[in-house]
N, C-alpha and C positions, 0 to 999 in steps of 0.2 A: 229251109223246110221247117225247122223247129220253131222259128219265129212265127211262121204262118200257122203252125199247129196250135200254139198257145193262143194266138189271136182268135182262131176259130173256136177253141174251147171256151174262152171267156165270152165271146159274142153269142154263142149258141147254147152250150150246155148250162152255164150258170144263168144266163139271161132267161132261159126257158123256165128254170126252177124259181125264178124271182116271183112269178105269179102265184106260186103256192107257198111262199115263205115271206116273212116280214123282215128277214135278215137282222133281227135283233133290235129293230127300232120301228116306230110308227111315225113316219114323217122325218124330215131332215133333222139330224143331230139328236134324235131321241131313241134310245135303245130299249126302252121299256124297263120294268123293274129288274133289279139285279138279283141273281141267284147263282149259287155254286152247284155244278152238276157232279154226280158221283164219278170218281175216277175208275178207270178200267184196270183190272188186275193185269200185271205184267205177264205176257205170254210169248215174248221174243219178237213179236211184230213191232215195226216202228210205230211209236206213239208220240205225238206232238206234246211237249211239256211246256207249260207256261209257269213261270216262277211267281209265287205270291209273296208279298212282303207287307210290312206295316208302313203306312205312309205318314209324311209330315202333316201338321195341321193344315187343313184346307184341301187335302188330297181327295176328298169326295166331291170335288167341284163339278163333275159331269153328271148331273141328275142323280147324285147319290151313289154313283158307281165308284168304287175305290180305284185309285190310279192304276194299279197293276192289271186291272180287268178290262180295260177299254177294248172293245171288239170281241171279247170272249163270249162264247166259243166259236162264233160264226166265222171270224177271220181265218182261224186255223183250220176249221172244217173245210172251208172253200179251198185253201191251199192244199190240203190233203186230197181233195178230189182231183185237183190238177196233177199232183204227184202220182196219183193212181192212173191217170190217163196217159201221162207221158213217160212213165218208167215202170219197171217191174218191182218196185219197192214193196208194193202191197201193204200200205200203212192202214192203221185204223183211221177211218174217215169221219165217223161220227163221235167216237169216244176220244175225248180230249182231256188230258190230265193237267191238273194244277197242283204244284208242290212247293213247299218252302225249301230254301237252299239247305237248311239243316235237317231235312227229312232224309233218312238213310235210303229210302226208295229211289232218290234222285240218282244214285250211283248206277242204277240199272239202265239209265237213259243217256245216250251219248250226246244229245243235242238239247239245249234248253233255251227258252225265249223269255225275255223280260222287257217290259214296256214302261214308259213314263218314269224313267229312273231319276229325273229331277225332283221327284217327290219321295224318293226312297229313304226311309229312316233306318239305315242299316244297323243291325245289332252286331256285337262282337262275334256271336255264334255264326251269324250269316257270313261275316267276313272270312272267318276261318273255313267255313264250309265251301265258300266260293274258291278259295285258294286250293283246297283239297280236290275239289271237282275238276278244276283246270289241270292240276298236276297229274290226275289220274287219266287224263285224255279227253275230258269233257270240252264241248264247244258251246259258246254262249252267243246268242244273237241279241243285241241290244237295239231297241227301236223306239221311235216316237218320243223325242224330247227336243227342246228348242232353247234358243237364247232366252235368258230371263227377260220377261216383258216383250218378247219378240212377236207375240200375237196381238190380237185386238179384242176389246171387250173382256168377256170371261175367260178367253183363251190366253190372255197376256200375263197372267199371274203365276204361271207354272215355274217351278224351280229350274234353273239352267244347268250348264255344263259344270259349274263350280261344285255343286252338290255331288254330282256323279263322280267327278275327279277326286274329291275328298274321300268318298266312300271307297273308291278303287285303291287309293293309296293306303287306306287302312287294311284292306284285304290283301293287297299286293304291294308291299313297301318298295318304293323305287320304280314303280310301274311307269312306262312311257307309252304315249299314244302316238302311233305313226299314221300319217296321212296315207290313205289308200288311193290307188289309181287303177285304171281299167286294165293294166298289164298284169295285175296279180292273178294267180291261178284260180282264185275263188270266183272270179268273174267269167271263167271259162270252164268251170267244173262240169257243166252240162250244156247250158246255152252260152252263146257268145255275146257278152255284154261289153261293148267297146266304147261306151260313153256313159259317164256317171252324172251328167247334168240332166237327171231324170227324176221322176216321182216327187215333185214338190208337194209340200203340205197345202191343204186347201185354205188355210187361214194364217199362214206365216210367210213373210217375205224372205227373199234370199234363196240361194242355191242350197241343195242338200249337201251335207258334209259326211264323208265316210272315213272312219278311223279304225285302226286295228291294234290289238294287244298281242304280242308275240311271246312265246316261251323264252325266258331269260332276256327279254327285251332285245332279241336278236331277230331281225327280219329274215334271216336265212333259215330260221327254225319254224316250228309249227305256229300258224295263226290260231290263237286260242279264243279270240273274241272279235266279232265284227260289230261295229257301232254305227248305226244309222242316226245321224244327228241333224237336226233341223229338217227332218222329213218324217214321214209316217207310212212306212211300207205296208203295214197291215191294214191301214184304212182302205187301201185299194182292194185288198183281198176281201175285207168285210163288205164293202159296198159294190163289189163287182156284180153285174147283172141288174143293178137298180137304175142305171143311167145318171147317177150322181157324180161319177168321175169319168174322164175320157178313157175310151177303150185303149188307146195307144199307151197311155201312162199305166193303166191297169195291167196291160200286157208286160210292160217292163218290170212292174212290181212282182208279178208272178215269176218272171225269169230270175229275179234276184232271190226270191224265196226258195225256188227249186235249187238254184246254185248253192245257196247257203247250206241247205240240208245235205246235198250230195257231198259238198266239201267237208262238212262236219263229220260225215260218216266214213270218209275215205282218208282222213288225215289225222 
């Protein structure tokens, strides 16, 4: 029933609003001019937080948008609409916050999202802040980066896993990355996700790869970070209702997003 519910929501609620919105771009692959929207003041309600960072040279490769911002804020607004429909979370749906890791305000928010981490030029302060955020119970969703040169044309130059791994080892010395499979509780936190061969990128070959970081490198302890590698979950959120991505794959991407948030809030 939950699977059918999300499919119906994606196919109707979001599709219907597509006629009144441009979903952040005009035509395929163009999101319009980049701008940062004001953050909403913390009031106890769940607010989606996207992490902002300085990127490596070339990180403005997508129409001048910095790497951290791809899909902002439409992707998370759409996900929050789905969260509002399928749960009693009652999140902010239009007000989406973007914060740096070393902003003290981040500690008020239990779940944070970061994208295109192959372009991340991590500072020492960010590394320390990430370590503290995870230690205090924060949960981080990492999304949308790929094997170096794994795309085509302008999509093939993005930094790969090695840059992200080097950053994580600075922030979390000795960190290990564990392969995830569909038996993990995060894939059953709300929806039942029994197959991870889903949500491929539109412009990258190969299967999606899911990895996790655990407290003390112990899979028996809390999952602190979920990593979506060689895939782009939020692209499906951003483009839902436009006809640019298949409805069945979009449905799976929303299920993952909902599960990630529920897991992050309850563990």
